[in-house]
DSSP file (Angstrom, degrees, kcal/mol; ACC not computed):
  #  RESIDUE AA STRUCTURE BP1 BP2  ACC     N-H-->O    O-->H-N    N-H-->O    O-->H-N    TCO  KAPPA ALPHA  PHI   PSI    X-CA   Y-CA   Z-CA
    1    1 A M              0   0    0      0, 0.0     2,-0.3     0, 0.0     0, 0.0   0.000 360.0 360.0 360.0 130.4    0.0    0.0    0.0
    2    2 A I        -     0   0    0     77,-0.1     2,-0.4    13,-0.0    77,-0.0  -0.588 360.0-164.5 -76.4 133.8    1.4    3.4   -1.0
    3    3 A R        -     0   0    0     -2,-0.3     2,-0.4    11,-0.1    75,-0.0  -0.980  10.7-144.2-119.3 133.4    1.6    5.9    1.9
    4    4 A Y  E     -A   13   0A   0      9,-2.1     9,-4.9    -2,-0.4     2,-0.4  -0.806  22.1-147.5 -94.8 136.2    2.1    9.6    1.2
    5    5 A K  E     -A   12   0A   0     71,-0.5     2,-0.8    -2,-0.4     7,-0.2  -0.867  19.1-155.6-115.6 138.7    4.3   11.3    3.8
    6    6 A D  E  >> -A   11   0A   0      5,-2.6     4,-1.8    -2,-0.4     5,-1.2  -0.895  18.0-169.1-104.0  98.3    4.3   14.7    5.2
    7    7 A V  T  45S+     0   0    0     -2,-0.8    -1,-0.2    39,-0.3    40,-0.1   0.869  78.9  55.0 -61.8 -42.5    7.9   14.9    6.3
    8    8 A K  T  45S+     0   0    0     38,-0.3    -1,-0.2     1,-0.2    -2,-0.0   0.863 121.7  29.0 -62.3 -35.5    7.6   18.1    8.4
    9    9 A R  T  45S-     0   0    0     -3,-0.4    -1,-0.2     2,-0.1    -2,-0.2   0.534 101.0-129.0-103.4  -7.8    4.8   16.7   10.5
   10   10 A G  T  <5 +     0   0    0     -4,-1.8     2,-0.4     1,-0.2    -3,-0.2   0.748  57.4 145.5  69.5  23.3    5.8   13.1   10.3
   11   11 A L  E   < -A    6   0A   0     -5,-1.2    -5,-2.6    35,-0.1     2,-0.7  -0.753  48.9-135.7 -97.6 139.7    2.3   12.0    9.3
   12   12 A A  E     -A    5   0A   0     -2,-0.4    -7,-0.3    -7,-0.2    34,-0.1  -0.841  23.4-143.8 -88.9 118.9    1.5    9.2    6.9
   13   13 A L  E     -A    4   0A   0     -9,-4.9    -9,-2.1    -2,-0.7    31,-0.0  -0.699  19.0-117.1 -86.3 131.5   -1.2   10.5    4.6
   14   14 A P    >   -     0   0    0      0, 0.0     3,-1.7     0, 0.0     4,-0.4  -0.411  10.0-133.5 -69.8 140.0   -3.7    7.9    3.6
   15   15 A P  T >> S+     0   0    0      0, 0.0     4,-2.1     0, 0.0     3,-0.5   0.627  96.4  85.0 -66.4 -11.0   -3.9    7.0   -0.1
   16   16 A E  H 3> S+     0   0    0      1,-0.2     4,-2.7     2,-0.2     5,-0.1   0.740  78.2  66.4 -62.1 -21.9   -7.7    7.4    0.1
   17   17 A R  H <> S+     0   0    0     -3,-1.7     4,-1.5     2,-0.2    -1,-0.2   0.933 105.6  39.9 -66.1 -44.5   -7.2   11.1   -0.4
   18   18 A I  H <> S+     0   0    0     -3,-0.5     4,-2.5    -4,-0.4    -2,-0.2   0.912 115.9  52.2 -67.8 -42.6   -6.0   10.5   -4.0
   19   19 A S  H  X S+     0   0    0     -4,-2.1     4,-2.4     1,-0.2    -2,-0.2   0.872 105.4  56.2 -60.6 -37.1   -8.6    7.8   -4.4
   20   20 A G  H  X S+     0   0    0     -4,-2.7     4,-0.7     2,-0.2    -1,-0.2   0.894 108.4  46.5 -62.1 -40.6  -11.2   10.2   -3.3
   21   21 A V  H >X S+     0   0    0     -4,-1.5     3,-1.3     1,-0.2     4,-0.7   0.940 111.6  51.3 -65.5 -46.9  -10.3   12.7   -6.0
   22   22 A R  H >X S+     0   0    0     -4,-2.5     3,-0.9     1,-0.3     4,-0.5   0.866 103.9  58.2 -59.5 -36.5  -10.2    9.9   -8.6
   23   23 A S  H 3< S+     0   0    0     -4,-2.4     4,-0.4     1,-0.2    -1,-0.3   0.725 105.1  52.0 -67.4 -19.4  -13.7    8.8   -7.6
   24   24 A K  H <X S+     0   0    0     -3,-1.3     4,-2.3    -4,-0.7    -1,-0.2   0.616  85.7  87.3 -89.6 -14.4  -15.0   12.3   -8.4
   25   25 A L  H <X>S+     0   0    0     -3,-0.9     5,-2.2    -4,-0.7     4,-0.9   0.921  92.2  40.8 -55.8 -51.9  -13.6   12.5  -11.9
   26   26 A S  H  <5S+     0   0    0     -4,-0.5     3,-0.5     1,-0.2    -1,-0.2   0.888 113.4  54.2 -68.0 -37.2  -16.5   10.9  -13.7
   27   27 A C  H  45S+     0   0    0     -4,-0.4    -1,-0.2     1,-0.2    -2,-0.2   0.872 112.3  45.0 -61.1 -36.2  -19.1   12.7  -11.6
   28   28 A L  H  <5S-     0   0    0     -4,-2.3    -1,-0.2     2,-0.1    -2,-0.2   0.619 111.3-124.2 -82.0 -13.8  -17.4   16.0  -12.5
   29   29 A G  T  <5 +     0   0    0     -4,-0.9     2,-0.3    -3,-0.5    -3,-0.2   0.860  68.4 123.9  71.9  36.2  -17.2   15.0  -16.2
   30   30 A V      < -     0   0    0     -5,-2.2    -1,-0.3    -6,-0.2    74,-0.2  -0.905  57.6-149.8-127.4 156.1  -13.4   15.5  -16.3
   31   31 A D  S    S+     0   0    0     72,-2.8    27,-0.7    -2,-0.3     2,-0.3   0.760  86.6  11.2 -89.0 -30.1  -10.4   13.4  -17.2
   32   32 A V  E     -Bc  57 104B   0     71,-1.3    73,-2.9    25,-0.2     2,-0.5  -0.991  66.2-137.9-149.0 148.2   -8.0   15.1  -14.9
   33   33 A L  E     -Bc  56 105B   0     23,-2.6    23,-2.3    -2,-0.3     2,-0.6  -0.945  14.4-150.7-112.1 133.2   -8.2   17.6  -12.0
   34   34 A L  E     -Bc  55 106B   0     71,-3.0    73,-1.2    -2,-0.5     2,-0.5  -0.904   9.8-165.0-104.5 122.0   -5.6   20.4  -11.8
   35   35 A F  E     +B   54   0B   0     19,-3.2    19,-2.4    -2,-0.6    71,-0.0  -0.927  23.3 157.8-108.3 128.4   -4.8   21.6   -8.3
   36   36 A L        +     0   0    0     -2,-0.5     2,-0.6    17,-0.2    16,-0.2   0.509  47.4  99.7-120.1 -16.3   -3.0   25.0   -7.8
   37   37 A D    >>  -     0   0    0      1,-0.2     4,-2.1    14,-0.1     3,-0.6  -0.640  65.0-149.8 -75.3 116.5   -4.0   25.8   -4.2
   38   38 A M  H 3> S+     0   0    0     -2,-0.6     4,-2.5     1,-0.3     5,-0.2   0.774  93.8  60.5 -63.5 -26.8   -1.1   24.8   -2.1
   39   39 A K  H 3> S+     0   0    0      2,-0.2     4,-2.1     1,-0.2    -1,-0.3   0.911 108.2  44.3 -64.7 -41.0   -3.3   24.0    0.9
   40   40 A N  H <> S+     0   0    0     -3,-0.6     4,-2.5     2,-0.2    -2,-0.2   0.892 112.3  51.8 -70.0 -38.8   -5.1   21.4   -1.2
   41   41 A I  H  X>S+     0   0    0     -4,-2.1     4,-2.6     2,-0.2     5,-0.7   0.923 111.1  47.8 -62.9 -43.5   -1.9   20.0   -2.6
   42   42 A R  H  X5S+     0   0    0     -4,-2.5     4,-1.6     4,-0.2    -2,-0.2   0.922 112.2  49.8 -63.5 -42.8   -0.5   19.7    0.9
   43   43 A Y  H  <5S+     0   0    0     -4,-2.1    -2,-0.2    -5,-0.2    -1,-0.2   0.912 116.0  42.3 -60.2 -43.1   -3.7   18.0    2.1
   44   44 A L  H  <5S+     0   0    0     -4,-2.5   -26,-0.2    -5,-0.1    -2,-0.2   0.892 137.4   3.5 -76.5 -41.0   -3.7   15.5   -0.8
   45   45 A I  H  <5S-     0   0    0     -4,-2.6    33,-0.3    -5,-0.2   -40,-0.2   0.504  92.3-113.0-129.2  -6.5    0.0   14.5   -1.0
   46   46 A G     << +     0   0    0     -4,-1.6     2,-0.4    -5,-0.7   -39,-0.3   0.534  58.2 152.1  88.5   5.2    1.9   16.2    1.8
   47   47 A F        -     0   0    0     -6,-0.6    -1,-0.3     1,-0.1    -2,-0.1  -0.592  23.7-171.7 -74.7 126.7    4.1   18.5   -0.3
   48   48 A T        +     0   0    0     -2,-0.4    -1,-0.1    24,-0.1    -6,-0.1   0.311  40.1 121.3-105.1   7.5    4.9   21.6    1.8
   49   49 A G        -     0   0    0      1,-0.1    -7,-0.1    20,-0.1     3,-0.1  -0.121  65.6-127.1 -64.0 169.4    6.5   23.8   -0.9
   50   50 A S  S    S+     0   0    0      1,-0.1     2,-0.3     0, 0.0   -12,-0.1   0.373  87.6  42.1-101.8   4.1    5.1   27.2   -1.7
   51   51 A E  S    S+     0   0    0    -13,-0.1     2,-0.3    15,-0.1    15,-0.2  -0.990  74.0  84.2-150.9 139.6    4.8   26.8   -5.4
   52   52 A G        -     0   0    0     -2,-0.3     2,-0.3   -16,-0.2    13,-0.2  -0.944  50.4-114.0 159.2-175.0    3.6   23.9   -7.7
   53   53 A A  E     - D   0  64B   0     11,-1.9    11,-3.2    -2,-0.3     2,-0.4  -0.979  15.1-148.8-149.0 152.9    0.7   22.2   -9.3
   54   54 A L  E     -BD  35  63B   0    -19,-2.4   -19,-3.2    -2,-0.3     2,-0.5  -0.994   6.1-165.8-130.5 128.4   -0.9   18.8   -8.9
   55   55 A L  E     -BD  34  62B   0      7,-2.7     7,-2.8    -2,-0.4     2,-0.5  -0.959   6.7-174.3-112.2 127.2   -2.6   16.8  -11.7
   56   56 A I  E     +BD  33  61B   0    -23,-2.3   -23,-2.6    -2,-0.5     5,-0.2  -0.978  12.4 160.6-125.3 120.7   -4.7   13.8  -10.7
   57   57 A G  E >   -BD  32  60B   0      3,-2.9     3,-0.6    -2,-0.5   -25,-0.2  -0.642  57.7 -82.4-122.4-177.1   -6.2   11.6  -13.3
   58   58 A E  T 3  S+     0   0    0    -27,-0.7   -26,-0.1     1,-0.2   -36,-0.1   0.877 129.2  13.3 -56.9 -40.7   -7.6    8.0  -13.3
   59   59 A N  T 3  S+     0   0    0    -37,-0.0     2,-0.4     1,-0.0    -1,-0.2   0.102 121.0  73.0-122.9  20.9   -4.1    6.5  -13.7
   60   60 A Q  E <   +D   57   0B   0     -3,-0.6    -3,-2.9     2,-0.0     2,-0.3  -0.997  39.2 175.6-142.8 138.9   -1.9    9.5  -12.9
   61   61 A A  E     +D   56   0B   0     -2,-0.4    20,-2.3    -5,-0.2     2,-0.5  -0.913  23.2 175.7-137.8 114.3   -0.8   11.6  -10.0
   62   62 A L  E     -De  55  81B   0     -7,-2.8    -7,-2.7    -2,-0.3     2,-0.6  -0.975  20.4-158.1-131.0 121.0    1.8   14.2  -11.0
   63   63 A L  E     -De  54  82B   0     18,-3.2    20,-2.9    -2,-0.5     2,-0.5  -0.879  13.6-158.6 -96.7 123.5    3.3   16.9   -8.9
   64   64 A L  E     +De  53  83B   0    -11,-3.2   -11,-1.9    -2,-0.6     2,-0.3  -0.905  22.1 159.1-105.7 125.5    4.8   19.7  -11.1
   65   65 A V  E     - e   0  84B   0     18,-2.3    20,-2.3    -2,-0.5   -13,-0.1  -0.946  36.9-114.4-139.7 159.0    7.4   21.9   -9.5
   66   66 A D    >   -     0   0    0     -2,-0.3     3,-2.1    18,-0.2     4,-0.5  -0.402  50.3 -85.6 -86.4 175.3   10.2   24.3  -10.6
   67   67 A G  G >  S+     0   0    0     18,-0.5     3,-0.6     1,-0.3     4,-0.4   0.713 122.3  66.6 -55.7 -26.1   13.8   23.5  -10.0
   68   68 A R  G 3  S+     0   0    0      1,-0.2    -1,-0.3     2,-0.1     4,-0.3   0.769 108.6  37.4 -66.2 -24.5   13.8   25.0   -6.5
   69   69 A Y  G <> S+     0   0    0     -3,-2.1     4,-2.9     1,-0.1    -1,-0.2   0.375  83.6  97.8-113.7   3.6   11.5   22.3   -5.2
   70   70 A V  H <> S+     0   0    0     -3,-0.6     4,-2.3    -4,-0.5     5,-0.2   0.943  89.7  43.8 -60.7 -49.4   12.6   19.1   -6.9
   71   71 A T  H  > S+     0   0    0     -4,-0.4     4,-1.7     1,-0.2    -1,-0.2   0.927 115.4  48.6 -62.1 -45.6   14.7   17.9   -4.0
   72   72 A Q  H  > S+     0   0    0     -4,-0.3     4,-2.2     1,-0.2     5,-0.2   0.917 110.7  51.2 -60.7 -44.1   12.0   18.8   -1.4
   73   73 A A  H  X S+     0   0    0     -4,-2.9     4,-2.4     1,-0.2    -1,-0.2   0.912 108.4  51.3 -60.9 -42.9    9.3   17.1   -3.5
   74   74 A K  H  < S+     0   0    0     -4,-2.3    -1,-0.2     1,-0.2    -2,-0.2   0.834 113.6  45.8 -64.5 -31.4   11.4   13.9   -3.7
   75   75 A Q  H  < S+     0   0    0     -4,-1.7    -1,-0.2    -5,-0.2    -2,-0.2   0.839 121.1  35.6 -78.4 -33.9   11.9   13.9    0.1
   76   76 A E  H  < S+     0   0    0     -4,-2.2   -71,-0.5    -5,-0.2     2,-0.4   0.720 108.9  61.8 -94.7 -23.0    8.3   14.7    1.0
   77   77 A V     <  +     0   0    0     -4,-2.4     2,-0.3    -5,-0.2   -73,-0.1  -0.899  51.9 179.7-120.2 132.3    6.2   12.8   -1.6
   78   78 A E        +     0   0    0     -2,-0.4     3,-0.1   -33,-0.3    -3,-0.0  -0.940  68.9  22.5-123.3 149.5    5.9    9.1   -2.4
   79   79 A G  S    S+     0   0    0     -2,-0.3     2,-0.4     1,-0.2    -1,-0.1   0.573  99.3  99.7  76.7   8.5    3.7    7.5   -4.9
   80   80 A V  S    S-     0   0    0     -3,-0.1   -18,-0.2   -35,-0.1    -1,-0.2  -0.995  74.2-122.9-128.7 131.6    3.4   10.6   -7.0
   81   81 A E  E     -e   62   0B   0    -20,-2.3   -18,-3.2    -2,-0.4     2,-0.5  -0.474  24.4-141.1 -71.1 142.9    5.4   11.3  -10.1
   82   82 A I  E     -e   63   0B   0    -20,-0.2     2,-0.5    -2,-0.1   -18,-0.2  -0.925  16.5-172.2-112.2 130.1    7.5   14.5  -10.0
   83   83 A F  E     -e   64   0B   0    -20,-2.9   -18,-2.3    -2,-0.5     2,-0.4  -0.984  12.9-146.3-124.1 123.5    7.8   16.7  -13.1
   84   84 A E  E     -e   65   0B   0     -2,-0.5     2,-0.3   -20,-0.2   -18,-0.2  -0.759  19.3-172.6 -91.8 131.9   10.2   19.7  -13.2
   85   85 A Y        -     0   0    0    -20,-2.3   -18,-0.5    -2,-0.4     3,-0.2  -0.867  27.5-159.7-119.8 157.1    9.1   22.7  -15.2
   86   86 A K  S    S+     0   0    0      1,-0.4     2,-0.5    -2,-0.3    -1,-0.1   0.763  94.3  31.1 -96.7 -39.1   10.8   25.9  -16.2
   87   87 A D  S  > S-     0   0    0      1,-0.1     4,-2.7   -21,-0.0    -1,-0.4  -0.990  78.6-144.8-120.2 125.5    7.5   27.7  -17.0
   88   88 A K  H  > S+     0   0    0     -2,-0.5     4,-2.6     1,-0.2     5,-0.2   0.911  97.0  44.4 -59.4 -49.8    4.5   26.7  -14.9
   89   89 A I  H  > S+     0   0    0      1,-0.2     4,-2.8     2,-0.2    -1,-0.2   0.921 115.3  48.4 -64.3 -44.1    1.8   27.1  -17.6
   90   90 A E  H  > S+     0   0    0      1,-0.2     4,-2.6     2,-0.2    -1,-0.2   0.900 112.2  50.4 -62.3 -40.0    3.9   25.4  -20.2
   91   91 A G  H  X S+     0   0    0     -4,-2.7     4,-2.3     2,-0.2    -2,-0.2   0.915 111.8  46.8 -63.7 -44.0    4.7   22.5  -17.8
   92   92 A I  H  X S+     0   0    0     -4,-2.6     4,-2.5    -5,-0.2     5,-0.2   0.941 113.7  48.5 -62.3 -47.6    1.0   22.0  -16.9
   93   93 A A  H  X S+     0   0    0     -4,-2.8     4,-2.9     1,-0.2     5,-0.3   0.914 110.7  50.8 -60.4 -44.0    0.1   22.1  -20.6
   94   94 A T  H  X S+     0   0    0     -4,-2.6     4,-2.5     1,-0.2    -1,-0.2   0.930 111.8  47.2 -59.2 -46.5    2.8   19.6  -21.5
   95   95 A A  H  X S+     0   0    0     -4,-2.3     4,-1.7     2,-0.2    -2,-0.2   0.902 114.4  46.5 -64.2 -41.7    1.7   17.2  -18.8
   96   96 A I  H  X>S+     0   0    0     -4,-2.5     5,-1.4     2,-0.2     4,-0.9   0.933 114.6  46.3 -67.5 -45.8   -2.0   17.4  -19.7
   97   97 A L  H ><5S+     0   0    0     -4,-2.9     3,-0.6     1,-0.2    -2,-0.2   0.891 111.5  52.0 -64.4 -39.3   -1.3   17.0  -23.5
   98   98 A Y  H 3<5S+     0   0    0     -4,-2.5    -1,-0.2    -5,-0.3    -2,-0.2   0.869 107.0  53.9 -63.1 -37.1    1.0   14.1  -22.9
   99   99 A N  H 3<5S-     0   0    0     -4,-1.7    -1,-0.2    -5,-0.2    -2,-0.2   0.699 108.1-127.4 -72.1 -19.9   -1.6   12.4  -20.7
  100  100 A G  T <<5 +     0   0    0     -4,-0.9    -3,-0.2    -3,-0.6    -2,-0.1   0.686  47.5 164.5  81.2  18.5   -4.2   12.7  -23.6
  101  101 A S      < -     0   0    0     -5,-1.4    -1,-0.2     1,-0.1     3,-0.1  -0.380  23.9-173.3 -69.4 147.0   -6.9   14.3  -21.4
  102  102 A Q  S    S+     0   0    0      1,-0.3    25,-2.7    24,-0.1     2,-0.5   0.701  73.6  40.0-108.4 -32.6   -9.8   16.1  -23.2
  103  103 A T  E     - f   0 127B   0     23,-0.2   -72,-2.8    25,-0.0   -71,-1.3  -0.982  68.7-166.3-125.7 123.1  -11.5   17.7  -20.3
  104  104 A V  E     -cf  32 128B   0     23,-3.3    25,-3.2    -2,-0.5     2,-0.3  -0.932   5.8-155.4-115.1 118.3   -9.5   19.4  -17.5
  105  105 A G  E     -cf  33 129B   0    -73,-2.9   -71,-3.0    -2,-0.6     2,-0.3  -0.695  17.8-175.7 -87.1 144.8  -11.1   20.4  -14.2
  106  106 A F  E     -cf  34 130B   0     23,-2.0    25,-2.9    -2,-0.3     2,-0.8  -0.979  37.3 -95.9-141.2 154.7   -9.5   23.1  -12.2
  107  107 A E  E >>  - f   0 131B   0    -73,-1.2     3,-1.2    -2,-0.3     4,-0.6  -0.569  34.3-158.6 -69.9 106.4   -9.9   24.8   -8.9
  108  108 A A  G >4 S+     0   0    0     23,-2.3     3,-0.8    -2,-0.8    -1,-0.2   0.869  88.3  49.9 -58.1 -40.6  -12.0   27.9   -9.8
  109  109 A Q  G 34 S+     0   0    0     22,-0.3    -1,-0.3     1,-0.2    23,-0.1   0.664 110.7  50.2 -75.2 -15.0  -11.0   29.9   -6.8
  110  110 A A  G <4 S+     0   0    0     -3,-1.2     2,-0.6     2,-0.1    -1,-0.2   0.430  94.9  81.3-103.0   0.0   -7.3   29.2   -7.2
  111  111 A V    <<  -     0   0    0     -3,-0.8    -1,-0.1    -4,-0.6     2,-0.0  -0.925  67.2-147.2-114.9 119.5   -6.9   30.2  -10.9
  112  112 A S     >  -     0   0    0     -2,-0.6     4,-2.5     1,-0.1     5,-0.2  -0.328  30.2-109.6 -73.0 163.4   -6.6   33.9  -11.9
  113  113 A Y  H  > S+     0   0    0      1,-0.2     4,-3.0     2,-0.2     5,-0.2   0.900 120.3  54.2 -61.3 -39.8   -8.1   35.0  -15.2
  114  114 A D  H  > S+     0   0    0      2,-0.2     4,-2.4     1,-0.2    -1,-0.2   0.925 109.6  46.5 -60.2 -45.6   -4.6   35.4  -16.6
  115  115 A T  H  > S+     0   0    0      2,-0.2     4,-2.6     1,-0.2    -1,-0.2   0.920 113.1  50.1 -62.9 -43.6   -3.7   31.9  -15.7
  116  116 A Y  H  X S+     0   0    0     -4,-2.5     4,-2.9     1,-0.2    -2,-0.2   0.930 111.0  48.8 -59.5 -46.4   -6.9   30.6  -17.2
  117  117 A A  H  X S+     0   0    0     -4,-3.0     4,-2.2     1,-0.2    -2,-0.2   0.903 112.4  47.9 -62.4 -42.1   -6.4   32.5  -20.4
  118  118 A R  H  X S+     0   0    0     -4,-2.4     4,-2.2    -5,-0.2    -1,-0.2   0.904 113.2  47.8 -66.3 -40.9   -2.8   31.2  -20.7
  119  119 A L  H  X S+     0   0    0     -4,-2.6     4,-2.0     2,-0.2    -2,-0.2   0.930 110.8  51.3 -63.6 -45.0   -3.9   27.6  -20.0
  120  120 A K  H  < S+     0   0    0     -4,-2.9     6,-0.2     1,-0.2    -2,-0.2   0.895 111.5  47.7 -59.4 -40.9   -6.8   28.0  -22.6
  121  121 A E  H >< S+     0   0    0     -4,-2.2     3,-0.7     1,-0.2    -1,-0.2   0.893 114.9  45.4 -66.2 -40.3   -4.3   29.2  -25.2
  122  122 A S  H 3< S+     0   0    0     -4,-2.2    -2,-0.2     1,-0.2    -1,-0.2   0.732 115.6  47.5 -75.3 -22.6   -1.9   26.4  -24.4
  123  123 A L  T >< S+     0   0    0     -4,-2.0     3,-2.4    -5,-0.2    -1,-0.2  -0.227  77.5 173.0-114.8  42.1   -4.6   23.7  -24.4
  124  124 A K  T <   +     0   0    0     -3,-0.7     3,-0.1     1,-0.3    -3,-0.1  -0.220  69.6  23.8 -52.9 135.7   -6.5   24.6  -27.6
  125  125 A G  T 3  S+     0   0    0      1,-0.3     2,-0.3    -5,-0.1    -1,-0.3   0.239 102.6 102.6  91.3 -13.8   -9.1   22.0  -28.4
  126  126 A L  S <  S-     0   0    0     -3,-2.4     2,-0.5    -6,-0.2    -1,-0.3  -0.725  71.9-120.8-100.8 154.2   -9.4   20.9  -24.8
  127  127 A K  E     -f  103   0B   0    -25,-2.7   -23,-3.3    -2,-0.3     2,-0.5  -0.813  17.7-156.6 -95.7 128.8  -12.2   21.8  -22.4
  128  128 A L  E     -f  104   0B   0     -2,-0.5   -23,-0.2   -25,-0.2   -25,-0.0  -0.919  12.5-169.9-102.7 126.5  -11.4   23.6  -19.2
  129  129 A K  E     -f  105   0B   0    -25,-3.2   -23,-2.0    -2,-0.5     2,-0.2  -0.957  15.3-137.6-123.9 116.7  -14.0   23.1  -16.5
  130  130 A P  E     +f  106   0B   0      0, 0.0     2,-0.3     0, 0.0   -23,-0.2  -0.511  24.6 179.2 -72.2 136.8  -14.1   25.1  -13.3
  131  131 A V  E     +f  107   0B   0    -25,-2.9   -23,-2.3    -2,-0.2   -22,-0.3  -0.984  17.3 145.7-132.2 146.5  -14.9   23.2  -10.1
  132  132 A S    >>  +     0   0    0     -2,-0.3     4,-1.6   -25,-0.2     3,-0.7   0.445  67.9  47.6-142.9 -61.6  -15.0   24.5   -6.6
  133  133 A D  H 3> S+     0   0    0      1,-0.3     4,-1.7     2,-0.2     5,-0.1   0.846 108.7  59.1 -60.4 -33.4  -17.6   23.0   -4.2
  134  134 A E  H 3> S+     0   0    0      1,-0.2     4,-1.2     2,-0.2    -1,-0.3   0.861 103.5  51.5 -64.3 -35.9  -16.6   19.5   -5.2
  135  135 A I  H <> S+     0   0    0     -3,-0.7     4,-1.7     1,-0.2     3,-0.3   0.907 106.9  53.8 -66.3 -41.8  -13.0   20.2   -4.1
  136  136 A D  H  X S+     0   0    0     -4,-1.6     4,-1.4     1,-0.2    -2,-0.2   0.860 103.8  55.7 -62.2 -35.6  -14.3   21.4   -0.7
  137  137 A T  H  X S+     0   0    0     -4,-1.7     4,-0.6     1,-0.2    -1,-0.2   0.846 104.2  54.1 -68.0 -30.9  -16.2   18.2   -0.2
  138  138 A I  H >< S+     0   0    0     -4,-1.2     3,-0.8    -3,-0.3    -1,-0.2   0.930 111.9  43.4 -65.0 -44.9  -13.1   16.1   -0.7
  139  139 A R  H 3< S+     0   0    0     -4,-1.7    -1,-0.2     1,-0.2    -2,-0.2   0.697 101.1  70.9 -73.7 -19.2  -11.3   18.1    2.0
  140  140 A A  H 3< S+     0   0    0     -4,-1.4     2,-0.7    -5,-0.2    -1,-0.2   0.738  77.3  90.3 -70.9 -21.7  -14.3   18.0    4.3
  141  141 A I  S << S-     0   0    0     -3,-0.8     2,-0.4    -4,-0.6    -4,-0.0  -0.664  70.7-153.7 -79.2 117.0  -13.7   14.3    4.9
  142  142 A K              0   0    0     -2,-0.7    -2,-0.1     1,-0.1    -3,-0.0  -0.772 360.0 360.0 -96.6 133.1  -11.5   14.0    8.0
  143  143 A D              0   0    0     -2,-0.4    -1,-0.1  -129,-0.0    -2,-0.0   0.355 360.0 360.0-128.9 360.0   -9.3   10.9    8.3
């Protein structure tokens, strides 16, 4: 069984958190969920950095970080692939396109209009779908 670790607090994070997200994908009508809110990323996988993105799909969990956080991510996170980017939007777009996703859900409250516009431009032909309340219900479950 994969355990996600929060190194700073020494807590083993249950893999049910990732499974919980995956169970919502079809209900939300998305192939992958993009997390940019660092509080949600920390809750889901234990990464404590101050910058990054998390993509969770049916068969994928990918933490995207810039070069400053690669070592930290490798120390804090298990069971999640780590992808280093130079430009955050380009890195997210590359990961989504590589995965073959058609519909991308994103945290509506964590994405600025500028970020949304850049993602939309980089992901031409794909559907971007804002989600918000659904993310809150995932975090509402205490384990």
